MIKEKE-662989 format. One record per residue (C-alpha): residue in one letter; x, y, z. Coordinates in steps of 0.5 Angstrom, whole numbers, plus 500, padded with zeros to 3 digits. Layout:
N
AXYZ...
***
This chain:
475
M554258391A548261387A550268390V557268388K558271381K565273381Q571269377L576268382V583271382L588266384N595266386A600262389F603264395V610263397E617265399M624264398C625260404S622253407G615252409H613259409Q606259412S607252415P614252419G617245420L613241414W620241410R621235414H616231411P618226406D614229400D616236401H621240397S621247400H628246402E630246395F628254394G636255393D635252386V633256380K629249377H625249384W622256381T622255374E618248375L613252379A612257374K611252369L606248373L602254375E601257368D599250365A593251370N592258369F594261375H594269375G600270379I605268384F605272390I612272393A613274400D619277403V622279410L628283411G630281418G629274422Y623273427D627274434V621276438Y619270441N624269448E628275445S632270441L633268433D634261436A627258435A627261428I633259426R633252429S626250426G627254419A621259420Q622263414W630263416P634263411V630267406N633269399E632275395P626274391L626279385A633275383V629269380V623272377S627273370A628266370M621264372A619269366A623266361A620259362T613262361K609266357S603269361I603268369G604274373F609275379G608279385V614281389T614284396V619290397S619295403T619302402T622303409Y629300407E629302399Q631308395P626310390Y631311385H634305385L628301386A625304380R631302376R630294379L623294378S623297371T629292369V625286371D618289368H622289361L625282362T618279363N615283358G610286363R609281368L611284374G607286380W610290386N607288393I608295397V610294404T612298410S616292414Y614290421L620287424D625291429S630286427A630289419A631296422R637294426N640291420M639297416G642301421F637304425K635302433E628301431Q623302426L620308425Q613309428H607305424D604311421E610315420R612309416Y606310412A607317411Q614315408A611310403E606315401E612320399F616314396V610311391K609319389V617319387M616312383Y610314379K614320377L620316375F615311372E610315368S613322368S620322367W620319359R615321354D611314351D615315345A622318347V626312344V626313337L632309334D633313328R639310325E640315320K641321324G644317330V639319335Y637313340T633317344L630325343P633329349D626333349R622327351V626325357R626330363E628331371I623330376D626334381H623331387R624335393G620332399K621330407Y624323406F627323399T630328394V631325387P632330381G632324376P631323370H629315371I635311368C630306365Q626307358P619306359S617298361P611295358Q607297364R611303366T608302373P608295375L601292378L601295385L599290391Q599292398A597288405G595292411T588294414S590299419R587306419A593309415G594302411K587303409L588310406F594308403A591302399A584306397Q589310393N594306391A593299391E590295385A590288389I590288397F592282400V588280407S590275412A585273417H582266420A575268418P572273413A568276419V575279421C576283415A570284412K569291415S576293413I575291406A568295406E571301409I577301403R572300398E568306400I574311401A577309394K570311392T569317396Q576320397F579318390G574317385R575310384D571304382P571300388S570293384N577295381I580294387K581286388V582283395L585277395A585272402L590268404V588260405T591254405P587248402I588241404L584237399G582230398R578226394T574224400E573228407E577222410E582223405A583230407Q583229414A588224414K593229410L592234415A593229421D599227417Y602234416R601236424K606230425Y611235422A609242424S614246428L610249434E617252436G617255429A610257429L611261436A617265432L612267427F606269431C611273436G614276430W607278427T604281433G610283437I608279443D613275446L609269448G615266451K614270457Y608266459G607259462D606253458E599252461E597260462E590262460L592267455R585270455Q586272462V593275462E594283464S596285457N591287452A595286446V595278448R588278450S585281444T589277439V587271443E580272443G580273436Y582266435A578264440R572267437F573263430S575257433P571255439G573248439T579250443S577250451K583253453W588258449T595257452K601259448H601252445T594252443V596258439A602255436E598249434H593254431V598257426S603252425I599250418G597256414G600261418N595267420G590265415P585259415I586252413I580249409V580241409G575237405T573235398P573239392A566241393Q567242401V573247400A570251394D564252399G569255404L572259399A565262397T563263404W569268404V567271397E560272400E561274407A568279406D567281399V574278397D575277389G580271390F585268394N593267395F593260396A599258401Y602251401A603245406L607241402F611244396P609243391Q604237392S599242395F599246389K598240385D592238389I589245388I590244380G588237380L582237385L580244386L580248380P576243376E570244381L571251381R571251373S564247374R561252378G564258373L568261378F575260375W577262367D579257362G585260360Y589267360A584273358V590276354P595270353G602273353G600279356T602283361Y600282369R595288369E592286362N590279365F589281372Y583286369G582281363Q582287358R587287352G591293352Q590295359R598295360G598301365P594303371L587304370H585312368E582313375H588311378V592316381A598314377S595315371T595322372Y603322372R603319365W607323360R603321353A606320346G605327342V604331349D609337349A613337356R610344357D603341357H604336362T606338369I609333373P604332379K607334386
***
């Protein structure tokens, strides 16, 4: 642990569904994840995590069901594998009203939104949360979502990212360039609410979007919400290097993503002039903690009794696009003809060598608790050592903690793990800017409400006192 100097950024990783990364655990008598439709479920979580000084709550989302396994939604519907799923942005204001400092990162796809409409919704919530909103930018990956949005299938992967590139430029124009910082004057004597010469059209005309503007919302506390992103493909890395302030990675071992993380940081520095250390990488981890190793292992054994292998297969097949339903129960997946199946399973086998034969059922067991990320089982010291390995080997800056049981897993993290991390100097004692924006607390810099000066979004900012003729909206 001596080599680890970073103070970790810690988020809770949730979705408005039952179980999330651990399908079937909603059946456990101590789990309350099925209560996700109750607003108190979310406000109590927010208060619990803020009292423990978590940086944020990272809310995942999908727009379609996991229907790749056996070419059917049945497995997901029956097991509750991210089905049903409610819309996450709707609950953020309630959580913010119950708290003062914790941030909220919400997943919204660029593929199935119009930027003008989304900018309005995000600015509204940034206002209502006093600047504590983050936007997790995704391009979506489920064909079921595309069909429900009126398409036969998804756009090709790289085209989704090309569309996303234009999408975020429109958002920067709306958030940063459409209104001058001091446009709203509220002059009661003259009866002037906003000065018209401080609001302008953005007149965007591109391949995918035509948005004349202006933005319908006045500048919110952050103007541009904190920008999060997940994706380590070639196109995803280029997008992240330019736009992301935080990057979410999910892999079963640090070696799987270490190269991608290094490449993103290098691209950010050489192509976009950013300080690589200002891009914070957060890894998915599911800690299972006990006061003794035996207690932690007993918890894991208990959880496995409730895990749904059917639900795990639904999730795995949706994530990879590979239908494992086509393979026999005892078929060795490292020997199949499909390179996609073989390479994926070889990746699991490489980092979990204890499994002698990789069938669809052993794959399901592997992902049924913790999803596509590792579980770290043990005492607080052992789990902290496991997290340190990720920091040392993959250069991550923090973690998105998933749960096995809701909310007990988070209570275990708070009661057992956080004191250990604090004793090692790896986690703060309180918010850097109490009552501040998500970005201020994320970077630990009071007054840093908008994107850093080096970030591309800052070039769009129409600042107070600057005449429109002296600030050209970037193309």
